[in-house]
C-alpha positions as CSV (number, residue, x, y, z in Angstrom):
1,M,-56.1,99.8,30.7
2,D,-52.4,100.3,30.6
3,F,-51.5,103.3,28.4
4,W,-48.2,101.8,27.2
5,F,-49.9,98.5,26.3
6,L,-52.4,100.4,24.1
7,F,-49.7,102.6,22.7
8,K,-47.6,99.5,21.8
9,K,-50.5,97.7,20.1
10,S,-51.5,100.8,18.2
11,V,-48.0,101.5,16.9
12,S,-47.5,97.8,16.0
13,L,-50.4,98.1,13.5
14,Y,-48.5,100.6,11.3
15,V,-44.9,99.3,11.3
16,H,-45.2,96.0,9.6
17,P,-43.8,95.5,6.1
18,L,-47.1,95.5,4.2
19,T,-48.5,98.4,6.0
20,I,-45.3,100.4,5.6
21,A,-45.3,99.8,1.9
22,M,-49.0,100.7,1.5
23,E,-48.5,103.9,3.6
24,L,-45.7,105.0,1.3
25,I,-47.7,104.2,-1.8
26,V,-50.9,105.9,-0.7
27,T,-49.0,108.9,0.6
28,G,-47.3,109.2,-2.8
29,V,-50.5,108.9,-4.7
30,V,-52.1,111.7,-2.6
31,L,-49.0,113.9,-3.2
32,I,-49.1,113.3,-6.9
33,G,-52.8,114.1,-7.0
34,F,-52.1,117.4,-5.3
35,S,-49.4,118.2,-7.8
36,R,-51.9,117.6,-10.6
37,R,-54.6,119.8,-9.2
38,I,-55.9,122.5,-11.5
39,F,-56.2,125.9,-9.9
40,R,-59.0,128.4,-10.9
41,K,-56.4,131.3,-10.8
42,P,-52.9,131.2,-12.1
43,P,-50.7,129.9,-9.4
44,G,-48.0,132.0,-7.9
45,K,-44.3,131.2,-7.6
46,F,-44.6,129.5,-4.3
47,S,-47.6,127.5,-5.4
48,R,-45.8,126.3,-8.5
49,W,-42.8,125.2,-6.4
50,L,-45.1,123.4,-4.0
51,R,-46.8,121.5,-6.8
52,Q,-43.5,120.5,-8.3
53,A,-42.1,119.4,-4.9
54,S,-45.3,117.4,-4.1
55,G,-45.1,115.6,-7.4
56,N,-41.4,114.7,-7.0
57,L,-41.9,113.6,-3.4
58,G,-45.0,111.6,-4.3
59,M,-43.3,109.8,-7.1
60,A,-40.4,109.0,-4.7
61,A,-42.8,107.6,-2.1
62,V,-44.6,105.4,-4.6
63,I,-41.3,104.0,-6.0
64,S,-40.0,103.4,-2.5
65,G,-43.2,101.7,-1.4
66,V,-43.2,99.3,-4.4
67,F,-39.5,98.5,-4.0
68,F,-39.8,97.9,-0.3
69,L,-42.8,95.6,-0.8
70,F,-40.9,93.7,-3.4
71,M,-37.8,93.3,-1.2
72,V,-39.7,91.9,1.9
73,S,-41.6,89.5,-0.4
74,I,-38.6,87.6,-1.8
75,K,-36.7,84.7,-0.3
76,P,-33.1,86.3,-0.1
77,V,-34.5,89.0,2.3
78,A,-37.1,87.0,4.3
79,D,-34.9,84.0,5.1
80,P,-32.0,86.0,6.8
81,L,-34.5,88.0,8.8
82,V,-36.1,84.8,10.2
83,F,-33.0,82.7,10.5
84,S,-31.3,85.3,12.7
85,L,-34.1,84.7,15.3
86,E,-34.4,80.9,14.9
87,K,-30.7,80.1,15.2
88,Q,-30.5,81.5,18.7
89,Y,-32.5,78.6,20.2
90,P,-32.3,75.4,18.2
91,P,-34.9,72.6,19.0
92,L,-34.3,70.1,21.8
93,R,-32.8,66.9,20.5
94,L,-34.4,64.6,23.0
95,D,-34.5,61.8,20.4
96,Q,-30.7,61.5,20.7
97,M,-30.8,61.0,24.5
98,T,-31.0,57.7,26.4
99,D,-33.9,57.0,28.8
100,S,-31.7,57.8,31.8
101,Q,-30.7,61.1,30.3
102,I,-34.3,62.1,29.5
103,E,-35.2,61.2,33.1
104,A,-32.4,63.4,34.4
105,V,-33.7,66.5,32.6
106,A,-37.4,65.8,33.2
107,P,-39.3,69.1,33.9
108,E,-42.1,69.6,36.4
109,F,-44.0,71.8,33.9
110,I,-44.2,72.3,30.2
111,V,-45.3,75.9,29.5
112,V,-46.9,76.5,26.1
113,L,-47.3,80.1,25.1
114,A,-50.5,81.1,23.2
115,G,-50.1,82.1,19.5
116,G,-53.5,83.2,18.3
117,E,-56.9,81.4,17.9
118,R,-59.9,81.1,15.6
119,Y,-62.1,79.8,18.4
120,D,-65.6,78.6,17.5
121,P,-67.3,75.7,19.3
122,D,-68.6,74.3,16.0
123,K,-65.1,73.9,14.6
124,P,-63.0,70.8,15.3
125,P,-60.6,71.4,18.2
126,T,-57.4,71.4,16.0
127,S,-59.1,74.0,13.6
128,Q,-59.6,76.5,16.4
129,L,-56.0,77.6,16.5
130,S,-53.7,79.6,14.3
131,Y,-50.9,77.8,12.6
132,A,-48.3,78.9,15.1
133,A,-50.5,78.0,18.1
134,L,-51.2,74.6,16.6
135,A,-47.5,73.9,16.1
136,R,-46.9,74.9,19.8
137,V,-49.7,72.5,20.9
138,N,-48.2,69.7,18.9
139,E,-44.8,70.3,20.5
140,G,-46.5,70.3,23.9
141,V,-48.1,66.9,23.1
142,R,-44.7,65.5,22.0
143,L,-43.0,66.6,25.2
144,G,-46.0,65.6,27.3
145,L,-45.6,62.0,26.0
146,L,-41.9,62.0,26.7
147,F,-42.4,63.3,30.2
148,P,-45.7,61.8,31.5
149,K,-45.2,63.3,35.0
150,A,-45.0,66.9,33.8
151,T,-47.9,69.3,34.0
152,I,-48.7,71.2,30.8
153,V,-49.5,74.9,31.4
154,F,-51.2,77.0,28.8
155,T,-50.9,80.8,29.1
156,G,-52.6,83.5,27.1
157,Q,-56.0,85.1,26.7
158,P,-59.1,83.1,27.6
159,D,-60.2,82.1,24.1
160,E,-56.6,81.1,23.2
161,V,-56.2,78.9,26.4
162,R,-59.7,77.4,25.8
163,A,-58.8,76.4,22.2
164,M,-55.4,75.1,23.1
165,T,-56.9,73.0,25.9
166,E,-59.5,71.4,23.7
167,A,-57.0,70.7,21.0
168,I,-54.5,69.0,23.3
169,V,-57.2,66.9,24.9
170,S,-58.4,65.8,21.5
171,L,-54.8,64.7,20.7
172,G,-54.7,62.3,23.7
173,I,-53.4,64.3,26.7
174,S,-55.5,63.9,29.9
175,R,-57.3,67.0,31.1
176,D,-56.0,66.3,34.6
177,R,-52.5,67.2,33.5
178,I,-53.4,70.6,32.2
179,Q,-53.3,74.0,34.0
180,S,-54.3,77.3,32.6
181,E,-53.4,81.0,33.0
182,N,-55.7,83.3,31.1
183,E,-54.9,86.8,32.4
184,S,-51.9,87.5,30.2
185,R,-52.4,89.9,27.3
186,D,-49.0,89.6,25.7
187,T,-45.6,87.9,26.1
188,K,-44.5,90.3,28.8
189,D,-47.4,89.3,31.0
190,H,-46.7,85.5,30.8
191,P,-43.8,85.3,33.4
192,R,-45.5,87.6,35.8
193,F,-48.8,85.7,35.9
194,L,-47.1,82.3,35.8
195,R,-45.0,82.9,39.0
196,P,-47.7,81.5,41.4
197,I,-48.0,78.3,39.3
198,L,-44.3,77.7,38.5
199,G,-42.5,79.0,41.6
200,E,-38.9,77.8,41.4
201,A,-39.7,74.6,39.5
202,R,-37.8,73.4,36.4
203,F,-39.9,73.9,33.2
204,F,-39.7,73.7,29.4
205,L,-40.8,76.8,27.5
206,V,-42.5,76.0,24.3
207,T,-43.0,78.6,21.6
208,S,-42.1,79.3,17.9
209,G,-38.5,79.6,17.0
210,T,-38.9,83.2,15.9
211,H,-40.7,84.1,19.1
212,M,-38.3,82.3,21.5
213,P,-35.6,85.0,21.8
214,R,-38.1,87.6,23.1
215,A,-39.9,85.0,25.3
216,M,-36.6,83.8,26.9
217,A,-35.4,87.4,27.5
218,L,-38.7,88.4,29.3
219,F,-38.7,85.2,31.4
220,E,-35.1,85.6,32.4
221,A,-35.8,89.2,33.3
222,E,-38.3,87.9,35.8
223,A,-35.6,85.6,37.3
224,F,-36.9,82.4,35.7
225,E,-34.5,79.9,34.2
226,P,-36.5,78.1,31.5
227,V,-35.3,75.4,29.1
228,A,-36.0,76.6,25.6
229,A,-38.1,74.1,23.6
230,A,-38.5,75.9,20.3
231,C,-40.8,74.7,17.5
232,D,-42.4,75.9,14.3
233,F,-39.2,76.6,12.4
234,W,-39.3,78.0,8.9
235,V,-35.6,78.4,7.8
236,W,-33.4,76.6,10.4
237,P,-31.2,74.6,9.8
238,N,-31.1,74.8,6.0
239,F,-30.2,78.5,5.6
240,G,-27.5,79.1,3.1
241,T,-27.6,75.6,1.6
242,E,-28.8,76.9,-1.8
243,S,-27.7,79.8,-3.9
244,P,-29.7,83.0,-3.2
245,Y,-29.3,84.0,-6.8
246,T,-31.7,81.4,-8.2
247,P,-34.2,83.3,-10.4
248,E,-37.1,81.6,-8.6
249,N,-36.0,83.2,-5.3
250,F,-36.7,86.7,-6.7
251,I,-40.4,86.0,-7.4
252,P,-42.4,87.7,-4.6
253,K,-44.5,85.3,-2.6
254,V,-47.1,85.7,0.2
255,E,-45.2,83.2,2.3
256,H,-42.0,85.3,2.3
257,L,-44.0,88.4,3.0
258,W,-45.5,86.7,6.1
259,M,-42.0,85.6,7.2
260,S,-40.8,89.2,7.0
261,H,-43.9,90.4,8.8
262,T,-43.2,87.9,11.7
263,A,-39.5,88.9,11.9
264,F,-40.4,92.6,11.9
265,H,-42.9,92.0,14.7
266,E,-40.3,90.1,16.8
267,Y,-37.5,92.7,16.3
268,M,-39.9,95.5,17.2
269,G,-41.0,93.5,20.3
270,L,-37.3,93.0,21.4
271,A,-36.6,96.7,20.9
272,W,-39.7,97.7,22.9
273,A,-38.9,95.2,25.7
274,K,-35.3,96.6,26.0
275,L,-36.6,100.2,26.0
276,H,-39.4,99.5,28.5
277,E,-37.1,97.5,30.8
278,A,-34.6,100.3,30.8
279,E,-37.3,102.9,31.7
280,E,-38.6,100.7,34.5
281,R,-35.1,100.1,35.9
282,R,-34.4,103.9,35.9
283,A,-37.7,104.5,37.7
284,E,-36.9,101.9,40.3
285,V,-33.4,103.3,41.0
286,A,-34.8,106.8,41.2
287,A,-37.6,105.8,43.6
288,G,-35.1,103.9,45.7
289,E,-32.7,106.8,46.0
290,E,-35.6,109.2,47.0
291,S,-36.9,106.9,49.7
292,G,-33.5,105.6,50.8
293,I,-34.5,102.0,50.1
294,S,-32.1,99.8,48.2
295,V,-33.5,98.4,44.9
296,P,-33.3,94.6,44.7
297,G,-30.6,93.5,42.3
298,K,-28.9,96.9,42.4
299,E,-25.8,95.6,44.2
300,E,-25.2,92.9,41.6
301,V,-25.5,95.4,38.8
302,E,-23.0,97.8,40.4
303,S,-20.5,95.0,41.1
304,S,-20.6,93.7,37.5
305,P,-17.5,94.7,35.5
306,A,-19.7,95.3,32.5
307,S,-21.6,98.2,34.2
308,A,-20.3,101.4,35.7
309,P,-21.1,102.4,39.3
310,L,-23.6,105.1,40.0
311,P,-22.2,108.5,41.0
312,L,-21.4,108.8,44.7
313,P,-21.3,112.0,46.8
314,S,-17.9,113.4,47.2
315,R,-18.1,113.1,51.0
316,N,-18.2,109.3,50.9
317,R,-14.5,108.6,51.4
318,S,-13.0,105.5,52.8
319,S,-11.9,105.4,56.5
320,K,-8.3,104.7,55.5
321,A,-8.1,107.9,53.4
322,I,-9.5,109.9,56.3
323,E,-6.9,108.5,58.8
324,E,-4.1,109.2,56.4
325,E,-5.4,112.7,55.9
326,Q,-5.5,113.3,59.7
327,K,-2.0,112.0,60.3
328,A,-0.5,114.1,57.5
329,P,1.2,117.4,58.6
330,A,-0.4,120.7,57.8
331,L,0.7,122.0,54.4
332,P,0.4,125.5,52.8
333,S,-2.9,126.1,51.2
334,K,-1.5,125.9,47.7
335,K,0.2,122.6,48.2
336,K,-2.8,121.2,50.0
337,T,-4.9,122.2,47.0
338,E,-2.5,120.4,44.6
339,S,-2.5,117.3,46.9
340,S,-6.3,117.2,47.0
341,E,-6.5,117.6,43.2
342,S,-4.0,114.7,42.6
343,T,-6.0,112.5,45.0
344,S,-9.2,113.3,43.2
345,E,-7.5,112.4,39.9
346,K,-6.6,109.0,41.2
347,R,-10.1,108.4,42.4
348,P,-12.2,106.7,39.6
349,K,-14.6,109.0,37.9
350,P,-18.2,108.0,38.2
351,A,-20.1,107.1,35.0
352,P,-23.3,108.8,34.1
353,R,-26.6,107.4,35.2
354,G,-28.6,105.1,32.9
355,T,-25.7,102.6,32.3
356,D,-27.2,99.8,34.4
357,K,-26.7,96.4,32.9
358,L,-29.8,95.1,31.2
359,P,-30.9,91.5,31.4
360,S,-29.3,89.2,28.9
361,G,-31.1,88.5,25.7
362,F,-32.3,92.1,24.7
363,L,-29.4,92.6,22.2
């Protein structure tokens, strides 16, 4: 299995709000316990200093963990974290369109991303999905009824796709309208494995509002142009309508902790996607330079005003500059040196490598 995939999944287990808080608290308790340890022999100067430092550091870790857990569990912190993601792609307002307008924007496919499952054949179909996945399936049903000619595509792991299919069939969508892609392990895999199904067709992309920025960024990086059909909103559009200083908002709640958890997960996913895409891009450019093969898309990146050109060898001069140099009379070596220096000063200096423009949506 892919090393980076395993690394990402392993790291993600330890950088969510609750786990961060518990790691700080447990570490602090261990350090405090060490500082209270009774030695059989009188401790030396270094041992006394180490015990005192461990106690102070442990107390700081416990206080930091408790304070951090409190902060991510209250509304004034959780709401901004979630709203900053949800506001990027508001829901489609198809209810405000006329029949002719709806027909004009009709997609060929409605792609619904998986969001977790609790699959068990003995459960009702709608009880086999996580809350996020059920919200996405409901949005798929709504869009499927508005666009009866569109094919609904589920993408995810086998149990997720199976559960989503059974749920949408139980909600009235014909099984003939459903296609499945069950090889994807995470969001990055969806656009790659959907290419044979979607091709260049127009499609709506259905996923949670907090997940949509990362999904859109990864699909656009694979040269897709999806229409965002976000759902499962927590905060949008009512953020800021009430005072954040209401006493009730400072009471920690599991709901707010879960919102912070989801936001942390998405921000971490966006950062990872940006880093991994940059590494892949540098590897492609390096491989292309070694083999002498041009990298697809490299010309567009170099011609973009937002990106700097890659360094070129000094011998790559324009033909006009060479002709002018041949026609010019011979000059003393000192003046010729000064002329070449002034010419090189006028020539734009190349920017360092690694400044290629990243696909939009990673910021």
